[in-house]
C-alpha positions as CSV (number, residue, x, y, z in Angstrom):
1,M,-22.6,-53.1,9.5
2,S,-25.0,-50.2,8.6
3,K,-28.4,-50.3,8.2
4,T,-29.9,-50.2,4.4
5,V,-33.9,-50.2,4.0
6,Y,-35.6,-50.1,0.9
7,Y,-39.0,-48.3,1.0
8,H,-41.6,-48.9,-2.0
9,A,-45.2,-49.2,-2.6
10,G,-45.5,-51.9,-5.0
11,C,-45.7,-49.8,-8.4
12,P,-44.1,-50.8,-11.4
13,V,-41.2,-48.0,-10.9
14,C,-40.6,-49.2,-7.4
15,V,-40.5,-52.8,-8.3
16,E,-38.3,-52.0,-11.3
17,A,-36.0,-49.7,-9.3
18,E,-35.5,-52.8,-6.6
19,R,-34.9,-55.6,-9.6
20,A,-32.2,-53.3,-11.3
21,L,-30.6,-51.6,-8.0
22,L,-30.9,-53.9,-5.1
23,P,-28.6,-56.7,-6.8
24,L,-25.9,-54.4,-7.0
25,L,-25.4,-53.5,-3.6
26,N,-22.6,-55.3,-1.4
27,R,-25.0,-55.2,1.7
28,E,-28.1,-56.7,3.2
29,V,-31.2,-54.5,2.5
30,E,-34.5,-54.6,4.5
31,V,-37.1,-54.1,1.7
32,V,-40.5,-52.7,3.2
33,H,-43.6,-52.3,0.9
34,L,-45.5,-49.6,2.4
35,G,-48.4,-50.7,0.8
36,E,-48.5,-53.7,3.0
37,Q,-46.8,-52.6,5.9
38,S,-48.6,-49.2,6.2
39,P,-47.7,-48.8,10.1
40,R,-44.2,-48.2,8.7
41,V,-44.9,-45.3,6.7
42,A,-44.4,-42.6,9.9
43,E,-40.9,-44.4,10.4
44,A,-40.1,-43.9,6.4
45,E,-41.5,-40.2,7.0
46,A,-39.2,-40.0,10.3
47,A,-36.2,-41.2,8.4
48,G,-36.7,-38.2,5.8
49,V,-38.2,-40.3,3.0
50,K,-40.8,-37.7,1.0
51,S,-41.4,-40.4,-2.1
52,V,-41.0,-44.0,-3.2
53,P,-39.1,-45.8,-4.2
54,A,-36.2,-44.7,-1.9
55,L,-33.3,-46.5,-0.2
56,V,-32.2,-45.1,2.9
57,V,-28.1,-45.9,3.9
58,D,-26.9,-44.7,7.3
59,G,-29.3,-42.3,7.8
60,Q,-29.0,-40.6,4.0
61,V,-32.2,-40.9,2.0
62,L,-31.8,-41.5,-2.0
63,H,-34.8,-40.7,-3.8
64,L,-34.9,-43.0,-6.8
65,N,-37.4,-41.9,-9.1
66,F,-40.8,-40.9,-8.6
67,G,-43.7,-43.8,-8.1
68,A,-45.8,-42.2,-5.4
69,A,-45.5,-39.4,-2.7
70,L,-45.1,-40.7,1.0
71,A,-48.1,-38.6,1.6
72,D,-50.3,-40.6,-1.0
73,L,-49.4,-43.9,1.1
74,K,-50.9,-42.4,4.4
């Protein structure tokens, strides 16, 4: 199975996107709270994430809305 990661910062926009979207996906999703897991910001950046919330599916980045710029989480 392919890898899916949901990156977020815990803001209301991110939490709402997680609540609304993730139950619709028919796959396992790793949820990464970058505010609590700051060492993983570099991983998200390397994957192409520019802002959160973002869903990375098989290397494709889907920026869902704008909650925070990734640069603001560094």
